[in-house]
N, C-alpha and C positions, 0 to 999 in steps of 0.2 A: 639523353638517350631521342633521336630525332626519327619518326617515321616517314622522313620526304622518301619519295621513291624514285628509284635510278635505272628503272626498265620497266619491264611490261605488267601491268596492273590489270587487275581484278575488281570489278564492282561487286563488294558481298552486302547482303543483307544483313538485318538483324537476326533472324531465325537459323540462318549458316552460323554467325558470329557467336551467337547464344549455344549453340549445340555444340561447337569445337571448345569454347571454354567449361563449360558444363563437364562434357567429357575430360579433359583434363584435370578440372582441378579435383574431378571425383577420385583420382590417382595420386592424389596429395594427401598431406596428413592433415588437413581440416577436419575439422568435426563431422558427420553426416550432417547434411542439411546446410552447413556453412554456407558450403561452397557458393550453392543457390543465392545466397546475400552478395555474395562477389561477383555473381559470373557476367553481369552490366561493365564492372570496372575497366575489364579488357577494350570493349567496344568503345566506353565513353574515352577511354584513354589513347585509342585509334583515332578518334572522330578529335581528339583536342591535339595533335600530334605529337604526343609527350610518348612512353614508349611501347604502348600497343602491344599487339601480337610479336612483335620484333622482343621484347621484353619477356613475353609470357615463356616465347622458346627461352632466351637466353636463362630467367631467374628460376627454368623449373626446379633444376634441382635443389633450389631453397626452399620455394613455393613446397613441394614435396614434403617437405621436412618441416614446414610451417606449424608454429605452437602459440596458435591466438591465446589462449590461457593466460600466456606470459604478459599480454599488455596486461598494465594497471594504471590507478590515479597517481600521481606521484605528492600531489599537492591538491586542495583546493581550498577559494576564498569566495564566498557569494557566485555573482557570475563568471568569475574566474578557476578557469581548470589546469591544472598541468597531467598531459598525459604520458605515460611512458610507454613506447613501442614494444619495448621487451626484443630489442632485434628484430622485430617480425616486419616485414615487405610491409608499406605503405596499401596495398590493396586489402592486406588481412586487419590492416587500422580503424579502415574505412565504414565497416557497418559499427563499430562501436562509436566510432567520431562522430558518426551523425546522429545517433540515439539518443549520446550525452548533449549534444545542440542541444539537438529538441526538446530535451530534460530543462537544460537548463534556460531555453526560452521561454518554454512555460511555468517555471517557478519565478523568473527575475525580470522575464521581458528581452532578454539579450544574454548572447554569451560571449567567451573569449578563451577559445581553448591553446593553448601551447601545447605543440607535441616535440617529443624527444627521443630519442635513439629506434629511431624507425630507418629502415631500409629504402631508399630511393624516395626522398621525402617531396622530392617534388609533383612525384603521384599526388598528392593530396588535394591538389587542384582541382581533382574531381569531384570533390566535395561540391564545389559551387555548380556542378551541373545539378548531381544527385538532390541538391537540398530542395533545389523548387517542388519536385515530389512527395515531399513530408511537410511542406509548406514554411520554409527554411530561405532566406534569403542568407546566401554564404558567403564570406569574403575570404579569401587565402591570402595571407601576408608573405612570401618567400622569406625566409633567412635562417639562423641557427637562434633558437627553436622556429620552426613553421608557427605560426598565430592563425587561428581562424576565429572570424566574427561571425555571430550571425545573429538576426532576427525575426519576426514572425512575415510571412508574404502567406495569405489565407491559402488555400487550393481552390482552383477556379472548376477544377473538370476537364478543363480545354488543354490537350496535352500539348497546344502548341505554344499556350501561355505558360502553362506549369513546366514545362520541361524540354524547351526549344530543339536541345541538342540531339534529344530523344526522335523531336520530331521530324527533325531534318535527315536523322539517321533511315528512321521508318522511310520517309519520303525519298531518300537518294540514296542510301546507302552508304558504304565508305569505300575505298580505293586502298587496295591494298597490294602490295610487290606480289607477284603471281608466284614467286618460285618460294615466297616466303607461305603463303598463303597455302601452299601441295605443302611443307613442311610440319605446317601446323595440323592439316587434315591428317596427314600418316602418323603424327604424333598421339592424337586422338583417338586415332582405332586402336593404339594399344589399351584404351579401357572394354574395348569391346571380345566377347568369348570369339574367340578363332572359328574361321566356319569347318564345319566339319558336319558327317551324318550326323552325330551325336547332338552337337547343339543345334542343328538344324530341326531335330524330333521336340525340343525343347524349347521353339519359338515360339511368342504369342501365349495365347491361353489358353492353349492345348499343350496335353504331350503325347507323340506318336510311339506307341511301342514299334520293338523292332520287328512285330508279326503284323506289326499294320493296325493293332487294335487302338482305341482312342481314348484318353482319360481328360475327364475335364470339359468335354462339348457330347452334346446326343444328337445334334441337329445333322446327323450325317445324311442326310437326302438330299443334299445341296451337291453341288458340281465339283467339290474341291477338290482336289487332284493331289491326295499327300504322298504319291509316288517315289517323287523327289527325296523326302523325308525318310526313306527307308532304303537307297542306296546311292550311291556317289552317282553324279552325272553323268552320263553319255559321254560325256568329252574328257573325265578325270577319272584316274585310278584310284581304290580303295585309300594307298598312302599318302596321293594328290591330295586328296579330300581331307585329311586327317591330321594333314602336317600343320606344326604352328606357324 
């Protein structure tokens, strides 16, 4: 799958890409906290002209039922290891893969991991970009299986040297098809509580009761206007404000 653009594009920065990925991954079967380890992979995939956000949209049904616990070590021989992806998407395999490469390098000075049974294995090329931030120089050899080799590369603390792809994205953003981006935006919105009078009363660090009393906050001598939390907006009806 290529992320080549065919129509109008938007330049999207890391904050927005990470936010959309985090919200979408939060709707999957990934364990709590695990999706934080993979939220950058879509951004990296987009920048590397791999599947990117088009793949996130297409593979969402698969990712929604993700089972990273099925990933396992099939065999191990010193610095060489075979990792069984358990039929999971390559994005779900990457965190374990990077960790295992790091462990082998720490123990043996080098590492070689063959990955089998992973969906969209070409996405494992992202490991080359991710490795630098953890002190690894990773090389990915496409094929069946995909083979990754790694050796130590000291982290300098300079993002531009340790993770040049991230630095490029932080500096320039990524061009993404506009129609695709807005579909991703609306998919990510499904992770949010629908807007309603009730949801607005429970937003932030406080709860506003229907009678206007506030729970969780005592500094009511400021100029905060909480009236919009107690009734529908003037331009909407009660039914409109609570519909899903």
